N, C-alpha and C positions, 0 to 999 in steps of 0.2 A: 262592314255594314258599320255605319255610324249611328248610334243611338243617343239622341240629345238628352241632356237632364232636364229639358222644359218639355218633354213629349209626355203626354197624359199617361197615365199608369194603364188604362184600358187599351191605349194604342200600341203599348210595349206588349202588352198579354196578346193583342192581335198579331203583331209581329211574330213575336215568339210561337204561336201557333201555327203561323203560316210557315216558318221555318222547321217546326217539328213535322208539318204534312210534309214538308218538301223531303225532309231526311226520311221520311217514311217511305216516299216513292224511289229515292235513291235507293235505300236498303232493299226493296222489292226489285228493283231493276238489277241489284246486285246479285241478290240471290237466283232471279233467273237467269243472268249471265253464268254464274256460277254452276247452275244446273246443266245449262247448255255445254260448258265446259266439260264436265263430268260425262255427258253423253258423249261428247266428240271424242274424248280420251278412251271411252270404252270401245267405240266404233275404230278408233285406229289400233286399239289392242286385237279387236276381233280381224281387222283386215291383215294384220301382220301376223296372226295365228293363221289366218287362210292361207298368206303366203308361204308360210312354214309347211302347212299341211299340202298345198300344190307342189312345193318343191319336194317332199318326200314323196309325195304319189308319183311325180315325173321320176324319179330315181328309181322307185320301186318298179314302174314301167319299164325303164331301160334295162334293167338287171332281168326281168321277165321276157324281154324282146332277147336278149343276150342268150338267157336259156333256151328260149324256144329255136333260136340260129342253132344252137349246139344239137337240139333234138333233132332239130331237122338235118342236120349232117350225120348225126349217128343213125338215123333212118334211112338216110340215101346209101351210107355205105352199109348197113344192114342189107337193104334191097339190092345193092350191087354183089353182095357177096352172096345171098341167095341166087340172083341170076346166073351167077358163075358155078354154083353148085348145081343147079338144075342143068344148065349147059355140059358141065363134067358127067352127070348122071346119064344124060340122053347121048353124051358120046359113049360111054360105058355099054350103055344099052343097045347101041348100034353095034357096037365092036363084037359084042357077044351074039348077035343076032347074025352076023355075016361069015 
């Protein structure tokens, strides 16, 4: 900006006041933008943490499903053993009756 030496003092004061107001607006916009950036950064951290939580939950669910499958296999083996024992007992009872 060119400030002429022949410019009246009050005109210079007007220009300085306008510049000061403009700088105030720039500073206000900058504060608003910084606040928005902080909010966006916080949201990004929350999203990252949520992704980590989801990954941990998915891993725990997979482990639980694995344990469930092992328990079902053990239950089936116990049921098969019980069926075999019942069959054997019936066979012994039939043989004792005859």
